[in-house]
Structures are given as C-alpha cells and as structure tokens.
C-alpha positions as CSV (number, residue, x, y, z in Angstrom):
1,X,68.4,-164.5,-113.5
2,X,65.1,-162.7,-113.5
3,X,66.8,-159.5,-112.1
4,X,69.3,-159.7,-115.0
5,X,66.5,-160.0,-117.5
6,X,64.7,-157.0,-116.0
7,X,67.8,-154.9,-116.4
8,X,68.5,-156.2,-119.9
9,X,65.0,-155.4,-121.1
10,X,65.2,-151.6,-120.9
11,X,68.7,-151.7,-122.4
12,X,67.5,-153.8,-125.3
13,X,64.5,-151.4,-125.9
14,X,66.9,-148.4,-125.8
15,X,69.1,-150.1,-128.3
16,X,66.2,-150.8,-130.6
17,X,65.2,-147.2,-130.4
18,X,68.7,-146.0,-131.2
19,X,68.8,-148.4,-134.1
20,X,65.4,-147.2,-135.4
21,X,66.6,-143.6,-135.2
22,X,69.8,-144.4,-137.0
23,X,68.0,-146.3,-139.8
24,X,65.6,-143.4,-140.2
25,X,68.5,-141.0,-140.9
26,X,68.8,-139.3,-137.5
27,X,66.8,-137.6,-134.7
28,X,63.1,-137.2,-135.8
29,X,62.1,-133.7,-136.5
30,X,58.6,-132.6,-137.5
31,X,58.7,-129.5,-139.7
32,X,55.8,-127.3,-140.8
33,X,55.9,-126.0,-144.3
34,X,53.3,-124.4,-146.7
35,X,51.7,-126.3,-149.5
36,X,53.4,-127.0,-152.8
37,X,54.8,-123.9,-154.4
38,X,57.4,-124.8,-157.1
39,X,60.3,-124.3,-157.4
40,X,60.4,-124.0,-153.6
41,X,58.2,-126.8,-152.5
42,X,57.4,-129.6,-154.9
43,X,55.4,-132.9,-155.0
44,X,53.9,-132.9,-151.5
45,X,57.1,-131.5,-149.9
46,X,59.3,-134.3,-151.2
47,X,61.6,-132.0,-153.2
48,X,62.1,-128.3,-154.0
49,X,64.6,-125.6,-153.1
50,X,63.4,-125.1,-149.5
51,X,63.1,-128.8,-148.9
52,X,66.7,-129.5,-150.1
53,X,68.1,-126.6,-148.1
54,X,66.5,-127.7,-144.8
55,X,67.4,-131.3,-145.4
56,X,71.0,-130.7,-146.3
57,X,71.5,-128.2,-143.5
58,X,70.3,-130.8,-140.9
59,X,72.0,-134.0,-142.0
60,X,71.8,-135.5,-138.5
61,X,68.0,-135.4,-138.4
62,X,65.1,-137.4,-140.0
63,X,62.7,-134.7,-141.2
64,X,59.0,-135.1,-141.6
65,X,57.5,-132.2,-143.5
66,X,53.9,-131.4,-142.6
67,X,52.2,-129.2,-145.2
68,X,49.6,-126.6,-144.2
69,X,48.3,-123.2,-145.1
70,X,50.6,-120.1,-145.2
71,X,49.1,-118.7,-142.0
72,X,49.1,-122.0,-140.1
73,X,52.9,-122.8,-139.9
74,X,53.9,-120.2,-137.3
75,X,51.0,-121.1,-134.9
76,X,51.7,-124.8,-135.3
77,X,55.3,-124.1,-134.1
78,X,54.1,-121.9,-131.3
79,X,51.6,-124.5,-130.1
80,X,54.2,-127.3,-130.2
81,X,52.4,-129.3,-132.9
82,X,55.8,-129.3,-134.8
83,X,59.4,-128.8,-133.8
84,X,60.3,-126.4,-136.7
85,X,58.5,-124.2,-139.2
86,X,59.9,-123.0,-142.6
87,X,59.6,-119.4,-143.7
88,X,58.5,-117.6,-140.6
89,X,59.2,-114.1,-139.4
90,X,61.4,-113.6,-136.4
91,X,59.4,-112.6,-133.3
92,X,60.3,-111.6,-129.7
93,X,59.2,-114.8,-128.1
94,X,60.5,-118.0,-126.6
95,X,61.3,-119.7,-129.9
96,X,64.6,-119.9,-131.7
97,X,65.1,-118.4,-135.2
98,X,67.7,-119.3,-137.8
99,X,69.7,-117.0,-139.9
100,X,68.1,-115.9,-143.2
101,X,67.5,-118.9,-145.3
102,X,66.2,-117.6,-148.6
103,X,65.2,-114.4,-150.3
104,X,62.0,-113.8,-152.3
105,X,61.4,-111.2,-155.0
106,X,58.0,-109.9,-154.2
107,X,56.3,-107.8,-156.8
108,X,53.0,-106.1,-157.4
109,X,51.7,-107.8,-160.5
110,X,48.9,-106.6,-162.7
111,X,47.4,-107.8,-166.0
112,X,48.7,-105.7,-168.9
113,X,45.1,-105.3,-170.2
114,X,44.1,-103.6,-167.0
115,X,46.5,-100.7,-167.7
116,X,47.4,-100.0,-164.1
117,X,50.5,-98.1,-163.0
118,X,51.9,-98.7,-159.5
119,X,55.0,-96.8,-158.4
120,X,54.7,-97.2,-154.7
121,X,52.8,-99.1,-152.0
122,X,50.6,-96.1,-151.5
123,X,49.4,-96.5,-155.1
124,X,47.7,-99.8,-154.0
125,X,45.0,-97.8,-152.2
126,X,41.6,-98.4,-153.6
127,X,42.7,-101.4,-155.5
128,X,41.8,-105.0,-154.9
129,X,45.0,-106.9,-153.7
130,X,45.4,-110.6,-153.5
131,X,48.4,-112.1,-151.6
132,X,49.4,-114.9,-149.3
133,X,48.0,-115.4,-145.8
134,X,49.9,-113.3,-143.3
135,X,51.4,-111.0,-145.9
136,X,50.3,-107.8,-144.1
137,X,52.6,-108.8,-141.3
138,X,55.5,-109.8,-143.6
139,X,55.8,-106.9,-146.1
140,X,56.8,-104.0,-143.9
141,X,55.0,-101.3,-141.8
142,X,53.5,-99.3,-144.7
143,X,51.8,-102.4,-146.1
144,X,50.7,-103.5,-142.7
145,X,49.2,-100.1,-141.9
146,X,47.1,-100.4,-145.1
147,X,46.2,-104.1,-145.0
148,X,46.8,-105.3,-141.5
149,X,44.0,-106.0,-138.9
150,X,43.2,-102.3,-138.4
151,X,44.4,-101.2,-141.8
152,X,42.8,-98.4,-143.9
153,X,42.5,-100.8,-146.9
154,X,41.7,-103.9,-145.0
155,X,38.5,-104.4,-147.0
156,X,40.4,-104.6,-150.3
157,X,42.7,-107.5,-149.5
158,X,42.3,-111.2,-150.3
159,X,44.6,-113.6,-148.5
160,X,44.9,-116.9,-150.4
161,X,45.6,-120.1,-148.4
162,X,48.0,-121.5,-151.1
163,X,50.1,-120.3,-154.0
164,X,47.9,-122.0,-156.6
165,X,44.8,-120.4,-155.2
166,X,46.4,-117.0,-155.2
167,X,47.4,-117.2,-158.9
168,X,44.2,-118.8,-160.0
169,X,42.1,-116.1,-158.4
170,X,44.3,-113.4,-160.0
171,X,43.6,-114.7,-163.5
172,X,39.8,-114.9,-162.8
173,X,39.5,-111.4,-161.5
174,X,39.6,-108.0,-163.3
175,X,41.5,-105.0,-161.9
176,X,43.3,-106.9,-159.2
177,X,46.9,-106.7,-158.0
178,X,48.8,-109.8,-157.0
179,X,51.5,-109.4,-154.4
180,X,53.7,-112.4,-154.6
181,X,57.1,-113.9,-155.4
182,X,57.7,-113.6,-159.1
183,X,59.0,-117.2,-159.4
184,X,55.9,-118.7,-157.8
185,X,53.7,-116.5,-160.0
186,X,55.5,-117.4,-163.2
187,X,55.4,-121.2,-162.4
188,X,51.6,-121.4,-161.7
189,X,50.7,-118.9,-164.4
190,X,52.5,-121.0,-167.0
191,X,50.9,-124.1,-165.7
192,X,47.5,-122.4,-166.1
193,X,48.2,-121.4,-169.7
194,X,49.2,-117.8,-169.1
195,X,52.4,-116.1,-170.1
196,X,54.5,-113.4,-168.4
197,X,54.0,-111.0,-171.3
198,X,50.4,-110.7,-170.2
199,X,51.4,-109.0,-167.0
200,X,53.2,-105.9,-165.7
201,X,55.6,-106.2,-162.8
202,X,56.1,-103.4,-160.3
203,X,59.0,-103.6,-157.8
204,X,57.6,-101.6,-154.9
205,X,58.7,-103.9,-152.1
206,X,62.2,-104.3,-150.7
207,X,63.8,-107.6,-151.6
208,X,62.9,-109.9,-148.7
209,X,65.7,-111.7,-147.0
210,X,64.4,-112.2,-143.5
211,X,62.4,-115.4,-143.9
212,X,63.8,-118.0,-141.5
213,X,63.3,-121.4,-140.0
214,X,61.8,-121.3,-136.5
215,X,62.7,-123.9,-133.9
216,X,61.5,-124.9,-130.5
217,X,64.9,-126.2,-129.5
218,X,68.0,-124.0,-129.5
219,X,70.4,-126.8,-130.3
220,X,68.5,-127.7,-133.4
221,X,68.5,-124.1,-134.5
222,X,72.3,-123.9,-133.9
223,X,72.8,-127.1,-135.9
224,X,70.7,-125.7,-138.8
225,X,72.7,-122.4,-138.8
226,X,76.0,-124.4,-138.9
227,X,74.6,-126.5,-141.7
228,X,73.4,-123.5,-143.7
229,X,76.8,-121.8,-143.3
230,X,78.4,-125.0,-144.6
231,X,76.1,-125.0,-147.7
232,X,77.3,-121.4,-148.3
233,X,81.0,-122.2,-147.7
234,X,81.1,-125.1,-150.1
235,X,79.0,-123.3,-152.8
236,X,76.3,-126.1,-152.4
237,X,73.7,-123.3,-151.8
238,X,74.5,-121.9,-155.2
239,X,74.3,-125.4,-156.7
240,X,70.8,-125.8,-155.3
241,X,69.7,-122.4,-156.8
242,X,71.0,-123.6,-160.2
243,X,69.3,-127.0,-159.8
244,X,65.9,-125.3,-159.4
245,X,66.6,-122.4,-161.7
246,X,66.1,-119.8,-159.0
247,X,67.8,-116.4,-159.2
248,X,68.2,-114.9,-155.8
249,X,68.0,-111.1,-156.0
250,X,70.0,-110.9,-152.8
251,X,72.7,-113.4,-151.7
252,X,71.9,-114.8,-148.2
253,X,75.4,-116.3,-148.1
254,X,77.2,-112.9,-147.8
C-alpha cells in the first residue's frame, strides 16, 4: 500500500503541474521587452502592437513580459534571464532568431525653429544626436562608424534608456537631432503638448525590417515563425496594424 502511494505521489504532482500550465494558458515563457512605447508597448506591457503580435503568434504559451531598458533585452536573453527577447538584431551566436516581426520608420527629427537641413547620415556630423540605447549597432555601418564605440562622432550621441526619456530630452534641448521611429516620437510629443508641425522629418535611414524576436529554444522560435506566418495568411497582422493605427512602411508579410 505504501509503495503504491509513493508511486502515485509523483504522478499526482505531475498532474497538478500539467493542470497549472493548462490553466495559465500554456507553457510558461519569460519574454524581455523594452519599456512602454505606444502604440507598440502599452500599459506596462499588457497591450500594444508588439505584445499582441507575440501573444497571438504563440498561442500555446503563457507569456510573462519583463520590461527593461532598450540595451538590456539582448543581454538578458544571452545570459538566460529570459527565454525570449523582443526587437533584437540577429547575431552569429547560439541563440535562435525569428523572421522579421515588425518594421519601424526611423527618421532624423529636428525642431523647425532650429532650421537644420539633413540630407544624409553624414550631415549628422558635428550635431548632437539623441536616440535609443544600442542604436549605433542597429542603424547600419555608416551610423555605427560615426556613433559606435570607436566612432568619430561618439562624443555627440546621447542614448536614452526609454522612449519617453528620448522624446522629453529632445524637447528640452536646442539644436539636437532625434533619431527614432516616427510613431513613437509622435505619440510622446503629443502627450507632452507638442505637435508634429513643430518639427522637420528627414528620411535618411533605410526602413528597418530586421527587428526580430530572439529565443533560447529552437522549437519555440519555430512555433513563433509558424504563428507569425498564420497571422499574415489570415490578414490578422493587418487587423492588428489597424487596431493600433500603425502604418507599416514595408510589409513584413510579403
């Protein structure tokens, strides 16, 4: 009788664990993501375009989003603190990267009153630039050569930890160039009482389409890619863009 109870106990515990996983919505998955940046991440990562895309592409998982600074998400994944990280660049390492998840329209943005004209990345030389943490590694070789660790303009870059910090500092400073996604800039500027007719937009960067979700497990990555493809096939991806009033400059579903 005692032997039977010893055998039954682990089975019971395993059953309870399976039930808990099922009740929570699937296999637990801890996901690193940057701080709130509407319309992409909203209300402490409870909603937003990126949140909905990742959730709906991984219906068999119970996702816990962990918010952190722009530059902290990739290291958190590399160090095993999380099992996935949103909006990371593909690297030649032991991690597994999804297909392109989203495109951003990054612009050089100046105050109209500063009367700057920027026709190329080279025109940023000598100007104070404020952007997100890690941007020198994300925006191509020319920008990296200017603002990367050994860049010729390294002294002129400010890397803000969050989108609200980036926009707030831009409006406080004179003769500064913000390098950021236009939707993010517009949202926080409006919230701070500023209008888009107060700025000039210069499209000097290629439209980015290579932000992905990084995973520690290949199967989870493959599940995500299948789910993302299904969102595209059913036009659900387009519905989410419309829901959050986001216009993608380049269609990741093609």
